N, C-alpha and C positions, 0 to 999 in steps of 0.2 A: 099047266103053266110051267114053262121051262125056265132055266136060269138066265137064258138070253132072250130078251124080247126086243126085236128090232135093233135100234141104235143104242140100247142100254147095255152093251157089252162092257166088261170090266175095262178093256182098253179104251173104249169111248168115254167111260166115266172118269178114268184116270186122266185122259187127255183134256176133258172139260175141267177137271179139278186143277190141273196145271195151268190151263188158260185163265181160269178165274183167279188163281193165286197170283199169276203174273199181273193181271189187271189190278188186283188189290194192292200188290206191292208198288206198282207204278202210281196208283192213286195216292197211296200213303207218301211216296216220295214227292209227288207234286204238292201235296198238302204241306209237308215239312218244308219244302222250298219256299212256298208262299208265306208260311209263317216266319221263316228266317228272313225273307226280304222285308216283311212288315216290321220285324223287330230291328233290322238294320236301319231302316228308314227312321224309325223312332229314335234309335241310338244316335243317328247322324244329327237329327234336330237337337237332341239333348247336348251333344258334343259342341255344336255350333253355339248354342245358348251359353254353355259353360265357358267357352273361349271368349265370347263377348262380355260376359260377366267378369271374367278375370282381367280383361283389358280395361274395363271401366273401373274395377277395383284398383288396378295399378295406377290409373290416372288419378283416382281419389287419394291414393297414398302419396303420390308425388306432390299433389296439391297440399296435402297436410304437411309434408316435410318442408316445402317451400314456405308455407305459412309459419311453421315453427322457426325457420331461419329468419324470416322477416320480423317475427315477434321478438326474438332474442337478439337481433342485430343492434338495437339501440343500447342494450345493456352491456354487451360484451364485444361489439364490433362484428362486422359482416364475416370476416374470415374465421374468427373464433366460433361464431354461431354456426357457420357451415361445417366446421370440423366437429363440433359437439353433436349436432343433429345427425350428420353423416355417420359418425362413430357409433352413436346410439342405434341407428338403423342397421348398420353392419353387425353390431353385437347381437341385436335381436334376431337378425337373419341367421347368424351363426348358431345361436342357441337353438332356434327352431329347426335348423338343418341337422344339428347334432341329435336332437330328440327324434326327428323323423328317421334318421339313419339307424338309431338304436331300435326304434319300433319296427322298422322294416327288417332289420337283422333278426330281431326276435320272432317276427311273424314268418320268416322264411327259413328259419333254422331247421335243419334236419337232425332229428335226435336218433341216436342208435338205440334200438330196442333189443333186449336180450333174447 
């Protein structure tokens, strides 16, 4: 038995190895692409649901603020109730925005390491 038997030469084996490695790499890329598309579709559905939920939440918040204005109007007048409720909402939004910015700055801060 010699070192070369028919088509089993070193060059043929290397050529088959390269061909199989190429096929394997292409199959892995197709799999990764399919997985990415599946995850993007799931993320798109999640993002749409989140946007709809935020719109509904905003509508509920507006209804709450209008209800507070209507409830306070007999006590202090329509204009005063509007100013008080709007001022409280703006103050709450400002405080929450300030907290959010502090947290984002803390989370994205780049620290120098020795």
